[in-house]
C-alpha positions in Angstrom: -15.1 9.9 1.9 -12.0 11.8 2.8 -12.6 15.5 2.8 -11.5 17.1 -0.5 -11.6 13.9 -2.5 -13.7 14.8 -5.5 -14.8 11.5 -7.2 -15.6 13.3 -10.4 -12.2 14.9 -10.8 -10.0 11.8 -11.1 -9.1 12.8 -14.7 -8.2 16.3 -13.6 -6.6 16.3 -10.2 -4.7 13.5 -8.5 -5.8 12.4 -5.0 -2.8 13.4 -3.0 -1.9 11.5 0.2 -3.3 13.2 3.3 -0.1 13.0 5.2 -0.6 14.1 8.8 -4.3 13.6 8.5 -6.5 10.7 7.3 -3.7 8.7 5.8 -2.2 5.2 6.2 0.9 6.8 7.8 -1.2 7.8 10.8 -3.0 4.5 11.6 -0.4 2.6 13.6 0.8 5.6 15.6 -2.9 6.3 16.5 -3.6 2.8 17.5 -0.5 2.5 19.6 -1.2 5.8 21.3 -4.6 4.5 22.2 -3.1 1.4 23.7 -0.3 3.1 25.6 -1.9 6.3 26.7 -3.4 9.3 25.0 -5.7 12.2 25.9 -9.0 12.8 24.2 -7.6 16.0 22.7 -4.8 14.1 21.0 -7.0 11.3 19.7 -7.7 11.8 15.9 -11.3 12.4 15.1 -11.2 9.8 12.4 -10.3 7.0 14.9 -13.3 4.5 14.9 -15.2 4.4 18.2 -14.6 0.7 18.9 -10.9 1.4 19.3 -11.4 3.9 22.1 -10.4 2.4 25.4 -9.4 -1.0 23.9 -6.9 -3.1 25.9 -5.9 -5.2 22.9 -6.1 -4.3 19.2 -5.8 -6.5 16.1 -5.0 -4.6 12.9 -5.9 -6.7 9.8 -4.5 -5.4 6.5 -6.5 -6.6 3.5 -4.1 -6.1 0.6 -5.9 -4.5 -2.4 -9.3 -3.8 -0.9 -10.1 -0.3 -2.0 -12.9 1.6 -0.4 -14.8 2.2 -3.7 -14.6 -1.5 -4.6 -15.9 -2.4 -1.1 -18.7 0.2 -1.1 -20.0 -1.2 -4.4 -20.2 -4.8 -3.0 -20.4 -4.8 0.8 -24.2 -4.6 1.2 -24.8 -7.8 -0.8 -21.5 -9.7 -0.4 -19.8 -8.6 2.8 -22.3 -8.0 5.7 -19.6 -8.2 8.4 -17.4 -5.6 6.7 -20.5 -3.5 6.0 -21.2 -3.5 9.8 -17.9 -2.0 10.7 -17.7 1.5 12.2 -15.3 3.8 10.5 -14.2 6.0 7.6 -11.9 6.2 4.7 -8.2 7.1 4.4 -5.8 7.9 1.6 -3.0 5.5 0.7 0.4 6.9 -0.1 2.1 7.6 -3.5 2.7 5.5 -5.3 -0.4 3.5 -4.2 1.4 0.2 -4.3 2.1 -2.5 -1.7 5.8 -1.9 -1.2 5.4 1.8 -0.4 2.1 1.6 1.4 2.9 -1.3 3.8 6.2 0.3 4.7 4.4 3.6 5.5 1.7 1.8 7.5 4.2 -0.2 9.6 6.7 2.7 10.2 4.3 5.6 10.3 6.6 7.4 7.8 6.1 8.8 4.3 7.8 7.2 1.3 10.2 10.2 1.0 11.5 9.4 4.5 11.6 5.6 4.6 12.8 5.4 1.0 10.6 2.5 -0.3 9.4 4.6 -3.1 7.9 1.9 -5.3 7.7 -1.6 -6.5 10.8 -1.4 -8.7 13.4 1.2 -7.8 16.8 2.1 -9.2 20.0 0.9 -7.6 22.8 2.4 -9.6 22.1 1.3 -13.2 20.1 -1.7 -12.1 16.5 -2.1 -10.9 15.6 -3.7 -7.6 12.3 -5.6 -7.5 11.3 -4.7 -3.9 8.7 -7.4 -3.3 11.0 -10.1 -4.7 14.1 -8.4 -3.5 15.9 -9.2 -6.7 18.3 -7.4 -9.0 17.4 -9.0 -12.3 17.4 -12.7 -11.6 19.7 -12.4 -8.6 18.8 -12.5 -5.0 19.7 -9.1 -3.6 19.5 -9.7 0.1 23.3 -9.6 0.4 24.1 -6.9 -2.1 21.2 -4.6 -0.9 20.7 -5.4 2.8 17.0 -4.8 3.5 17.5 -3.2 6.9 20.0 -0.7 5.4 17.8 0.1 2.5 14.9 0.8 4.9 16.5 1.5 8.3 13.5 2.8 10.3 11.9 0.4 12.8 8.2 -0.6 12.5 5.7 0.0 15.2 8.0 2.5 16.8 5.8 3.7 19.6 5.2 0.2 21.0 7.2 -0.6 24.2 7.1 -4.3 23.4 7.7 -6.2 20.1 4.6 -6.3 17.8 3.8 -9.8 16.6 3.0 -10.1 12.8 0.7 -12.8 11.4 1.4 -13.1 7.7 1.6 -15.7 4.9 4.2 -18.3 5.8 6.0 -17.9 2.4 6.8 -14.2 3.3 8.6 -14.9 6.5 12.2 -14.8 5.1 11.8 -12.3 2.2 13.9 -9.2 1.8 10.8 -7.0 1.8 9.6 -8.5 5.0 12.9 -7.7 6.6 12.8 -4.2 5.1 9.4 -3.1 6.4 8.8 -5.3 9.4 12.4 -5.4 10.8 12.8 -7.6 13.9 9.1 -8.1 14.5 8.3 -11.7 15.6 6.6 -13.4 12.7 3.8 -16.1 12.8 3.1 -17.7 9.5 -0.2 -18.9 8.2 -0.9 -21.3 5.3 -4.6 -20.8 5.0 -7.1 -18.0 6.1 -8.2 -20.3 8.9 -4.6 -20.4 10.1 -4.5 -16.6 10.2 -7.4 -16.7 12.6 -5.8 -19.4 14.8 -2.5 -17.5 15.1 -4.3 -14.3 16.0 -6.3 -16.1 18.6 -3.2 -17.6 20.2 -1.5 -14.2 20.4 -4.6 -12.6 22.0 -4.7 -15.4 24.6 -1.1 -14.7 25.4 -2.2 -11.1 26.1 -0.4 -9.5 23.1 -1.5 -5.8 23.3 -1.2 -5.2 19.5 -1.3 -7.8 16.7 -0.6 -6.9 13.1 -2.1 -9.4 10.6 -1.8 -9.4 6.8 -3.9 -11.1 4.1 -3.3 -10.8 0.4 -6.1 -12.8 -1.2 -8.1 -9.9 -2.5 -5.1 -8.4 -4.2 -4.2 -11.7 -5.8 -7.7 -12.3 -7.1 -7.9 -8.8 -8.6 -4.5 -9.1 -10.3 -5.4 -12.6 -11.7 -8.9 -12.1 -13.0 -10.1 -8.5 -12.4 -13.2 -7.4 -10.5 -15.2 -10.4 -11.6 -16.9 -13.3 -9.9 -13.6 -14.5 -8.5 -13.1 -11.1 -6.8 -16.7 -11.2 -5.4 -16.2 -14.8 -4.2 -12.9 -13.8 -2.5 -14.6 -10.8 -0.8 -17.3 -13.2 0.6 -14.5 -15.5 1.9 -12.7 -12.5 3.5 -15.9 -11.4 5.1 -16.2 -14.8 6.8 -12.6 -14.5 8.0 -13.3 -11.1 9.5 -16.4 -12.6 11.3 -14.2 -15.5 12.6 -11.7 -12.9 14.0 -14.6 -11.1 15.7 -15.6 -14.4 17.3 -12.1 -14.8 18.9 -11.8 -11.3 20.2 -11.6 -11.2 24.0 -13.4 -8.6 26.1 -12.0 -5.1 25.9 -10.4 -5.8 22.5 -11.0 -4.3 19.1 -10.5 -5.4 15.5 -9.4 -2.8 12.9 -9.4 -3.4 9.2 -7.7 -1.3 6.5 -6.0 -1.8 3.2 -2.9 -0.6 1.4 -4.5 0.5 -1.9 -7.5 -0.2 -4.2 -7.6 -1.4 -7.8 -8.3 -0.3 -11.4 -9.2 -2.9 -14.0 -6.9 -2.3 -16.9 -7.2 -5.7 -18.7 -5.2 -5.6 -21.9 -5.1 -1.9 -22.2 -1.4 -0.7 -22.2 0.9 1.9 -23.5 4.2 0.9 -25.1 6.7 3.7 -25.0 7.9 4.5 -28.5 11.2 5.7 -29.8 10.5 9.4 -29.4 10.4 8.7 -25.6 13.0 5.9 -25.3 15.6 8.0 -27.2 15.7 10.1 -24.1 15.5 7.3 -21.5 18.3 5.2 -20.0 16.2 3.2 -17.5 12.6 2.5 -16.5 11.5 1.9 -12.9 8.3 2.0 -10.9 5.3 0.2 -12.2 2.7 0.4 -15.0 0.5 3.0 -13.2 3.4 5.0 -11.7 6.1 4.7 -14.4 9.4 6.5 -13.7 11.5 7.5 -16.8 15.2 7.9 -16.1 16.6 10.5 -18.5 19.8 10.2 -20.4 22.3 12.9 -19.5 21.1 16.3 -20.8 17.7 14.9 -22.0 15.4 15.6 -19.1 13.8 18.7 -20.5 13.1 17.1 -23.9 11.8 14.0 -22.1 9.3 15.9 -20.1 8.1 17.9 -23.1 7.7 14.8 -25.2 6.0 12.8 -22.5 3.5 15.6 -21.7 2.7 16.0 -25.4 2.2 12.3 -26.0 0.5 11.2 -22.8 -0.9 14.3 -21.1 -4.5 13.3 -22.2 -4.3 10.0 -20.3 -1.8 10.6 -17.5 -0.5 13.1 -15.0 3.1 13.8 -16.3 5.5 15.3 -13.8 9.2 15.8 -13.4 10.7 14.7 -10.0 10.9 18.3 -8.8 7.1 18.8 -9.4 6.4 15.5 -7.6 8.3 16.7 -4.6 6.9 20.3 -4.6 3.3 18.9 -4.9 3.9 16.7 -1.8 3.2 13.4 -3.4 5.9 11.5 -1.5 5.6 13.4 1.8 8.4 15.8 2.5 12.1 16.1 1.6 13.8 13.0 0.3 16.1 11.3 2.9 19.7 10.6 2.0 20.2 8.4 -1.0 16.5 8.2 -1.9 16.6 10.6 -4.8 18.9 8.1 -6.7 16.1 5.5 -6.5 13.7 7.7 -8.5 13.6 8.6 -12.1 13.4 12.1 -13.6 9.9 12.1 -15.2 6.9 10.1 -14.1 3.8 8.9 -16.0 0.8 8.4 -13.7 -2.3 7.4 -15.7 -5.7 8.5 -14.7 -7.1 6.5 -17.7 -7.6 2.8 -17.2 -4.3 1.8 -18.8 -0.7 1.1 -17.9 2.8 2.0 -19.2 4.7 -1.2 -19.9 8.3 -1.9 -19.1 9.4 -4.8 -21.3 11.9 -5.9 -18.6 9.0 -6.6 -16.2 7.2 -9.5 -17.9 5.2 -10.5 -14.8 3.5 -7.2 -14.6 2.1 -7.6 -18.1 -0.2 -10.4 -17.0 -2.1 -8.3 -14.4 -5.8 -7.6 -15.0 -6.2 -5.1 -12.2 -3.4 -2.7 -11.3 -2.7 0.1 -8.9 -0.1 2.7 -8.2 -1.7 5.8 -9.6 -3.5 8.6 -7.7 -7.1 8.0 -8.7 -9.8 7.5 -6.1 -10.2 3.8 -7.0 -6.6 3.3 -6.1 -6.0 5.8 -3.4 -9.0 5.6 -1.1 -9.0 2.8 1.4 -11.3 1.7 4.3 -10.7 2.0 8.0 -13.2 -0.1 9.9 -13.4 -1.3 13.5 -15.5 -3.6 15.7 -15.8 -4.5 19.4 -16.2 -8.1 20.3 -19.4 -9.8 19.4 -21.8 -10.1 22.4 
């Protein structure tokens, strides 16, 4: 467990990202430094031993696999994952795919790269970052992804980093935003992911970034039930298959972007006393930004804290920044993407936005700063003998 993460204090203190320490932002820079030259003094103590001295590294990102969910199941369902050497890290805030994957790829905090959530404000509209849509409209022309997030991924690599990801994601706006010009190799099935990684390793690619989203999809669809357990078993086999194709002097590293909280049908609908002060909603159910009407911010903060302080951390944007949730000062234009007051539940519930109908069907959710959502694994293996 990451130092300072008190599992019993989830309802009292948020798990803040450990920027500069054991955090997703530090993973890719550390792995690239290991490949392209570093001293023992500069090597992070949390870097798993199998990575040290590796000539090739595969980083597999298992979307949605939190450390606490894995710890509860690995011994009986995932023997390969249970055998990995490693530790745990914090995700970023919000603990959601758009922000976390961008931080992982770029090594930057959300405050800097500007992908500050799943749904962010663009003027008086909301951009769905994963779908790259403004309402029902494709936003790739009106909001160019590489202008929205201008920082290159894998910045310390002297050669392009190949990315192995689901075939459907190759042309999306979010892929362009967080993976830039990285060469993409699409897979249609988990077996295809293994094949593409093997091909790249045989071509002597020093660093391969692979992404698999089945765990997250299962949790969203049916919760932490038998489907989730079955998906974890399948993922464990895939990790074993990747170990079987690792060449000598290579390492496999596994991490995740966030964990999960099972919310089910529990939700909070914002009433008139809140919405009277609100012009726009952004974010997501477990990191809900409220955009205040002109002159209503103070009233909004007071009302939100009074109504929801028993189930959520309620902060205004200045408090979020002063407490370091987003990691430093906001870069140019990023402040306008955020609301004025945020509701971040520590209870197993979500704050609904009627405009986001797809989110209402999710059984498990993430985005908040509880240990279940914020703490992710970092595991590594050398090739099988």
